[in-house]
C-alpha positions in Angstrom: 108.3 107.8 68.6 104.9 107.6 66.9 103.3 110.3 64.7 99.8 109.6 63.4 98.6 112.1 60.8 95.1 112.5 59.4 94.3 108.8 59.3 90.9 107.7 58.0 89.9 104.1 58.6 86.7 102.4 57.2 84.7 99.3 57.9 83.2 98.8 54.5 81.5 102.1 53.6 81.4 103.3 57.2 84.0 105.8 58.4 85.5 104.6 61.7 88.2 107.2 62.0 87.9 110.7 60.5 91.2 112.4 60.2 92.8 111.4 63.5 96.2 112.9 64.4 98.3 112.4 67.6 101.8 111.8 68.8 103.5 109.6 71.3 107.0 110.4 72.6 109.5 108.0 74.2 108.4 107.2 77.8 105.0 108.7 77.3 101.8 107.2 78.6 99.1 108.6 76.3 95.5 108.1 77.1 92.8 107.9 74.4 89.4 108.7 76.0 85.9 108.7 74.5 82.5 107.0 74.7 81.7 103.6 73.2 81.8 103.8 69.4 84.1 106.9 69.3 86.8 105.0 67.5 89.2 104.1 70.3 89.7 100.4 69.5 89.8 101.2 65.8 92.9 103.3 66.5 94.6 100.3 68.1 93.6 98.0 65.2 94.9 100.5 62.7 98.2 101.0 64.5 98.6 97.2 64.7 98.1 96.8 60.9 94.9 94.8 61.4 92.8 97.4 59.6 95.0 99.6 57.3 93.9 103.2 57.0 92.4 104.4 53.7 94.2 107.8 54.1 96.8 109.4 56.3 100.2 108.3 57.5 101.6 106.5 60.6 105.3 107.0 61.3 107.0 104.8 63.9 110.7 105.5 64.8 111.2 107.1 61.4 109.5 104.4 59.4 106.1 104.5 57.6 104.1 101.6 58.8 100.5 102.2 57.7 100.8 99.6 54.9 103.0 97.1 56.8 101.5 93.7 57.9 100.8 93.1 61.6 103.7 90.7 62.1 106.2 93.2 60.7 104.8 95.9 63.0 105.3 93.6 66.0 108.9 93.0 64.9 109.4 96.8 64.7 108.3 97.1 68.4 104.6 97.8 68.6 102.5 95.2 70.4 98.8 95.3 71.4 96.9 93.9 74.3 93.5 93.6 72.7 90.1 94.4 74.3 88.8 91.2 75.8 92.4 89.8 76.3 92.2 87.2 73.5 94.4 84.7 75.3 94.8 81.1 74.1 92.4 79.4 76.5 93.5 75.8 75.7 97.2 76.5 76.2 98.9 76.8 79.5 99.9 80.1 81.1 103.6 79.5 80.3 102.7 78.5 76.7 100.7 81.7 76.3 103.7 83.8 77.5 106.1 82.0 75.1 103.7 82.7 72.2 104.4 86.4 72.9 108.0 85.7 71.9 106.9 83.9 68.7 108.8 86.2 66.4 112.0 86.1 68.4 115.0 83.7 68.2 117.1 84.9 71.2 116.2 82.1 73.6 118.5 83.1 76.4 117.1 86.6 76.4 113.5 85.2 76.1 114.1 83.3 79.4 115.3 86.5 81.1 112.2 88.3 79.8 110.0 85.4 81.1 111.4 85.9 84.6 110.9 89.6 84.3 107.2 89.1 83.4 106.8 86.7 86.3 108.3 89.3 88.6 105.6 91.8 87.5 102.9 89.1 87.8 104.0 86.4 90.4 100.6 84.7 90.0 101.6 83.7 86.4 104.6 81.9 87.7 102.5 80.0 90.2 99.9 79.1 87.5 102.5 78.3 84.8 101.1 74.8 84.0 97.4 75.8 84.4 95.2 76.2 81.3 94.8 79.9 80.6 91.1 79.5 80.1 90.6 78.6 83.7 92.1 81.8 85.1 90.0 84.6 86.6 89.4 87.7 84.6 92.1 89.7 86.4 94.6 86.9 85.9 93.8 86.6 82.2 94.4 90.4 81.9 97.7 90.0 83.6 98.5 87.1 81.2 97.6 89.2 78.1 99.9 92.0 79.3 102.6 89.6 80.1 102.3 87.9 76.7 102.7 91.3 75.0 105.8 92.1 77.0 107.4 88.9 75.8 107.6 90.6 72.4 109.8 93.3 73.9 107.7 96.2 72.7 109.0 99.7 72.4 105.4 100.9 72.3 102.7 98.9 74.2 99.1 99.3 73.1 96.6 98.6 75.9 92.9 98.4 74.9 90.5 98.6 77.9 92.7 96.8 80.4 90.3 97.4 83.3 87.2 96.1 81.5 85.1 93.8 83.8 87.6 93.8 86.6 87.0 94.4 90.3 88.3 97.8 91.6 91.1 96.2 93.7 92.3 94.3 90.6 92.1 97.5 88.5 94.3 99.3 91.0 96.9 96.5 90.7 96.8 96.4 86.9 97.4 100.2 86.7 100.2 100.0 89.2 101.9 97.5 87.0 101.3 99.5 83.9 103.0 102.4 85.5 105.9 100.2 86.6 106.3 99.0 83.0 106.4 102.5 81.7 109.0 103.4 84.4 111.3 100.9 82.8 111.2 102.9 79.5 108.3 101.3 77.5 106.0 103.9 76.0 102.3 103.1 76.4 99.2 104.1 74.4 96.2 103.4 76.6 92.5 103.2 75.6 90.4 103.1 78.7 86.8 103.7 79.8 88.0 104.5 83.3 89.1 108.0 82.5 90.3 108.9 86.0 92.5 105.9 86.3 93.9 106.5 82.8 94.7 110.2 83.4 96.2 109.4 86.8 99.1 107.6 85.2 99.1 109.4 81.8 101.4 112.1 80.6 98.9 113.4 78.1 95.6 112.5 76.5 93.3 112.8 73.6 89.5 112.9 73.7 87.5 111.4 70.8 83.9 112.2 69.8 82.3 110.9 66.6 85.6 109.3 65.5 87.5 112.6 65.6 89.9 114.2 68.2 88.0 117.0 69.8 90.3 117.8 72.7 93.9 117.1 73.8 96.3 118.2 76.5 98.4 117.1 79.3 96.8 114.6 81.7 96.6 117.3 84.3 94.9 119.7 81.9 92.3 117.1 81.0 91.7 116.2 84.7 90.9 119.9 85.3 88.9 120.5 82.2 85.2 121.0 82.9 84.0 119.4 79.7 86.1 116.2 80.3 85.1 116.1 84.0 81.4 116.3 83.1 81.5 113.8 80.3 83.9 111.2 81.7 85.0 111.8 85.3 82.0 112.6 87.4 82.8 113.2 91.0 86.6 112.6 91.3 87.7 110.2 94.1 
């Protein structure tokens, strides 16, 4: 589905990604692990077209996308839930969700998708007329994921979905992420909570100093002593 080959991305003169390569297959949940500053969020911005790579290629469903604008990448089927949620605080919950379908014209199907999102997140239906900025952190994260689903992504990019949330909310968010994947949506997941990420992932990649230093199945990474020491600590 997605093949990233030797991409290099810069912020000005500073290299943010140094020859990153990885793949995502249909129905995968791929976890990207690493410390702060390792380049995880830059990968997401690069895939979304926000920061085009200087070198390397990105192939999505047979098309080269590394030079395409973000709106075209969304239309092709890649949608990002950014770190920090980035909802529209002065719009209602329902208006935020409909913004996720901004590029679509199939109104009847949009209504069906709205109902599907509300089944994943019943609280969003209950709070439909509430201003999004007044939601709790967990509710805002649910809204950000729901908004992305309204674009009907083939590949969903999730950047730190558990950040700042209580453990019970984190469990619920990851349960829903797994349910979304079970319906056929591939997921690329950047997450500080390595154990939670690998628990639902099929495979993972570990970044250090903006390079991939380790990869394998989720189970292999869970059992890897280097990964355990650096990211997992004492497993639950």
